[in-house]
Structure formats: C-alpha cells, structure tokens
N, C-alpha and C positions, 0 to 999 in steps of 0.2 A: 345719651344722644338723642336728639329728636328724630323723629321719624319723618319722612316725606313720601308723597305719592310718587308712582312711577313716572309720571309726567314732570313733576318739579324735579326729580333727580335726574331726568334727561336735559331738562333745559339747564340745570346748573352744571352739568358736564360739559354740555356743548359751550355755554358760556365760558367756563373755566378754561376750555380748550382755546378759544378765541382770545381770552386775556393772556394766556400762557404764550400764544403766537404774536402778541404784541399789539392788539386791539387796544385803542385807548379806553381806560375806564371811564372817564367822563365826557365821553363824545356826546354831543348835543345834536337834538332834530332840530334842522333849520325851521325857522317860523315861531317856535314855541321856545326853543333854548332848554327843554327838558332832557334830562339825561335818563339812562337806564335806570339808576337809582330813583329819579322822581317817580317814574312809572312803576317800579317795583312797590315802592311806598304805597302808591295810590291803590294798587291791585293786591296788597298784604302778601306779597311774596317773600316772605321773612327768609328762606334760604337764599334767593338771590340778592336781598339786600344784605345779608351776612356776607355772601361771595363778595360782592363789591367793595364792602367795606375792608375786606381782607386784602383786595387789590388797591387799597388806598383811594377809593372814591372821595370825592371833596364833600364832606358830610353837609357843609354850610353852603354850598354853591346855589345860586339863586337861578331860575328861569327867567324868562323875558317879563314876566308879570311881579318878578322879585320873590317868587315862591321857593323857598328851600325844600329839602327832602321832607322834613318834620312837618311842614305845612300842607304838603299832600298827605301825609299818613294821618294828621289831625283831623283834616277836612272829611276824610273818610272813617274816622273813629277807628283807626287802625292801632290799638294801645300796644298790642306786642311789638309792631314795628317801631313806634314811638319809643318804647323801652329800649330797643336796640340801638336806635340812633342815638339817643342821650346817652347810653354806655360808650358809644363811639366819639362822644364829644360834642355832638350837636348842641346849638344854643336853644336853650328853652324859651328864651323871649326874642328870637330873631323876629324882625319885622319884614312885612311885604311893602310893596310900593304904596299901599293905602293903609299903612300902619298897623295891619293885622298882625297879631301873633298867632302861634299855635293853639293858644287857649282861644281866641277870639273865633278860630276857625272850626275847633272842636265844639265850642257851644253853639255854633251855626249849622252844625252837621245836621243832616237829616237822618243819620243812622243813629243807633243806640250809642251816645258817646260818653255815657256816665264814666265808665272805665278810663276812657282816656282823659276826661276833665280831671278825674282824680288823680291820675298818674302826673298830669302835668303841674297840678297844684302841689302835691306831694314833693315834687322834684323843685319846687320854688318858682314856679311861673307867676310873673306879676300880674296880679288880680285886678289892678286898677290901672291897667295901660288904656289909652285913649286911641281909638282909630282917628281917621281924618274925619269921620262922621261924629267923632265926640262920643261913640259907644265904649263902654267897656265890656269885658266878655259877660259881665252880668246882663247889661242891655240886651246884647246880641242873643244871649239864652232866652231872655223873658220874650223877645219878639217872636220867637217860635209858636206855634200854635198851642200844643199840648206838650208839657213836660213834666216828668217825675224827676226831681231833683235829688233824690236820694240813692244812697248805695248802701244796701244792708241797714236800713235805718237810720244812717247817719247823713248829715248836712253835707252837701258836696259843696255848695257855694257860700263864701262869706266874703264881701267885696266893700270897698269904700267907694260910694258914688259920688263924682263932683258934681254938683248942680246949682247954677246961678249963685255962684261964689261962696256956697255953703257945702260943708263936708258932712256927709252922713254915713254911719256904720250901718250896714245892712247884713244881718245873717238870716238866712233861710232855713228853716228847718222843717222836714218831711214834705211841704209842698208849697207852691206859690200861693 
C-alpha cells in the first residue's frame, strides 16, 4: 500500500467524510467548470485522485476550456496521475476546445514531461493529431526552447508530420 504524508492522509479523510455525507463528487467551481478531480490532477494529489475515482468522479468531464482531468495532469507532467486516470478509463486522445490532446499538453509542458510523454505514447496516444493551429505534438515539443527527447537513451518521439500536402515520417533519436 502506498504511503501518504500526514497532511495528505488528513485531506483524504476529510474529503472521504464529505463524500460519504452526500457531497457531489463532480461539483464544479463557477467560472472555470473545474472539479476537485481537475484540481487534484494538476497538483499531483494521487491519493485524492484515487479517492475521487472510487466515488465515481467523471473521469472525462471537461471544464469550461474543454480540459478533462487527463489534460490537467499531462500539462503539469504528472505521469503517476495520468497512469491512474488511464487505468480508470480516461480517454488517451480526448480533445480540448482547441483540439489539444493530453500528448500536445505534455509536449508543451515546462516541467520535465519525458515520463508523461512516454506513458501517453505507450498507451496509444495519437501522435499525428492536429491542433487548430495545425501543430502535432512534435511541433509543440520542438517549439520549446531546449528539450532532451530521450528517456534512458531511447527515442521518445516518432511522428508523421503533415506539411504542404506531403507526408514525411520523422523519427528523432537522442536529440533534436
């Protein structure tokens, strides 16, 4: 069993008591539409994420930007939380309103997102999906200033890039 800090244990106990007493698990914050699950995913509170999912939180419910919980977790490179969400049935390729997928958001993350990118790809994330800006996750990844695209010496990214009506296969090994 996973060990939690005393503060995490206390928060889980309080939240569990509230949910047991009828608090709606998918209550949303006015103005953002974010649920407790969205916020817990962003802050990497895996015990809270697990608890909310036990109480049947809507894993693919979107906020007012069209972001589901997995988008929040991927944008903050929370691979452990992404794994929990996927195990609970979250869609690996769910789109935001600007057509971003979790893989797009992990690629754009300012945090070390290599584990999250590798996890999403291993779980079948669509590598060639286009945002409304016509960027694939690889385009988004390359726009970041400096990136190491390897994990343990293995290539993380292999995409098909659609450009000017031509299709080009790009594999990146070790560095850009």
